[in-house]
C-alpha positions in Angstrom: 13.2 -18.4 3.8 14.9 -18.1 7.2 15.1 -15.8 9.0 11.9 -14.2 7.5 9.6 -17.0 8.5 8.3 -17.9 11.9 5.7 -20.0 13.7 4.0 -18.8 16.9 5.0 -21.8 19.1 2.8 -20.6 22.0 -0.3 -20.5 19.7 0.2 -24.1 18.4 -1.3 -25.4 21.7 -4.5 -23.5 20.9 -4.7 -25.0 17.4 -3.2 -21.9 15.6 -0.5 -23.1 13.2 -0.1 -19.8 11.4 3.0 -19.0 9.4 4.4 -15.5 9.5 6.6 -14.2 6.6 8.2 -10.8 7.2 9.0 -9.2 4.8 7.1 -10.8 2.0 9.0 -10.9 -1.3 7.8 -11.5 -4.9 9.3 -15.1 -4.9 7.1 -16.0 -1.9 4.0 -15.9 -4.1 2.2 -19.2 -4.5 0.3 -22.0 -2.8 1.1 -23.0 0.8 0.0 -26.2 2.4 0.1 -26.9 6.2 -0.2 -30.3 7.7 -0.8 -30.8 11.4 -0.6 -34.3 13.0 -2.4 -34.5 16.3 -2.7 -37.9 17.9 -4.3 -40.1 15.2 -5.7 -37.2 13.1 -4.2 -35.2 10.3 -5.5 -31.7 9.6 -4.4 -29.7 6.5 -5.2 -26.4 4.9 -4.2 -24.6 1.7 -3.5 -20.9 1.4 -2.6 -19.0 -1.7 -0.3 -16.0 -1.1 -0.7 -13.2 -3.6 1.2 -10.0 -3.8 0.3 -6.4 -4.6 2.9 -3.8 -5.2 2.7 0.0 -5.4 5.5 1.8 -7.2 6.3 5.4 -7.4 8.4 7.0 -10.1 10.4 8.9 -8.8 10.5 6.9 -5.5 9.2 8.3 -2.2 9.6 11.1 -1.1 8.5 13.0 -4.2 9.6 16.5 -4.8 6.9 19.1 -5.3 6.0 20.0 -8.9 8.0 17.0 -10.4 6.0 14.6 -12.5 4.8 11.6 -10.4 3.7 8.3 -11.7 2.1 5.8 -9.3 1.4 2.3 -10.4 -0.3 -0.6 -8.7 0.0 -4.3 -9.8 -0.8 -7.7 -8.3 0.0 -11.3 -8.9 -3.7 -12.1 -9.4 -4.2 -14.1 -12.6 -7.6 -12.8 -13.8 -8.0 -9.9 -16.2 -7.8 -6.4 -14.6 -11.1 -4.5 -15.1 -10.5 -1.3 -13.2 -8.0 0.4 -11.0 -9.2 3.1 -8.5 -7.0 5.4 -6.5 -8.3 6.9 -3.2 -6.6 9.9 -1.5 -7.4 10.7 2.1 -10.5 8.6 2.4 -12.4 10.9 4.9 -15.7 12.5 4.2 -14.2 16.0 3.7 -13.4 18.2 0.6 -9.8 16.9 0.4 -10.9 13.4 -0.4 -10.3 12.4 -4.0 -10.9 9.3 -6.1 -9.5 8.4 -9.6 -10.5 5.3 -11.6 -9.0 4.0 -14.8 -8.6 0.9 -16.9 -4.8 0.8 -16.4 -3.0 0.5 -13.0 -1.2 3.8 -13.2 -2.0 7.4 -12.1 0.0 10.4 -13.2 0.1 13.6 -11.2 1.8 16.2 -13.4 2.5 18.9 -10.7 2.3 17.2 -7.3 1.8 19.6 -4.4 1.8 19.3 -0.6 -2.0 18.6 -0.8 -1.2 15.4 -2.6 0.8 14.0 0.4 -0.9 11.6 2.8 -2.7 8.3 2.6 -3.3 6.7 -0.9 -5.0 3.4 -1.5 -5.0 1.6 -4.9 -7.9 -0.8 -5.5 -7.7 -3.4 -8.3 -10.9 -5.0 -9.5 -10.7 -8.2 -11.6 -12.9 -10.0 -14.1 -13.5 -12.8 -11.6 -14.9 -10.3 -9.0 -11.8 -10.3 -6.9 -11.0 -6.9 -5.3 -7.5 -6.3 -4.0 -6.1 -3.1 -2.4 -3.0 -1.7 -0.8 -2.5 1.5 1.2 0.7 3.6 1.4 1.7 7.0 2.6 2.9 9.5 0.0 5.5 12.0 1.1 6.0 15.3 -0.8 9.0 17.4 -0.2 8.1 21.1 -0.8 7.3 24.4 0.8 4.2 24.2 3.0 4.2 27.8 4.1 2.2 30.9 3.6 1.0 31.7 0.0 2.4 35.2 0.3 6.2 35.5 0.5 5.8 38.4 2.9 5.9 37.5 6.6 5.4 40.1 9.4 6.8 39.6 12.9 6.8 41.9 15.9 10.0 43.5 16.9 12.1 41.5 19.3 10.0 38.3 18.5 10.9 35.2 16.5 9.9 34.8 12.9 9.4 31.4 11.1 
């Protein structure tokens, strides 16, 4: 797994024997076990690494008014109960939430207002909730709704 894996050598003295994997790949999913020998003692821990993926079709950036399919999947083994998509999770009128039984969301005519932070949340039959956040980019025209622009003589117009 080198050079994607590292240990924080300076943290080992403080009892932190964390493993860092960057970037994580699908083949990294599984059970990890750490053993630390200190004097006459042996300490161990087990960590299971799961993976969640968000895919866009077509890939990011998306062109305005072209069909967009967003899907969210994880390596979790239980049955998927519900997938929810959250857009711009702020308490304002632009916040939107969509929930379904499948892991996909279709946006038939994406616009500039669909750009921004999206989070998919997967809820499983064993109660596990897994989520991932990503930034959706939309290529399009974000100008005035009227094609007529007025500018003062001798000034610049955008």
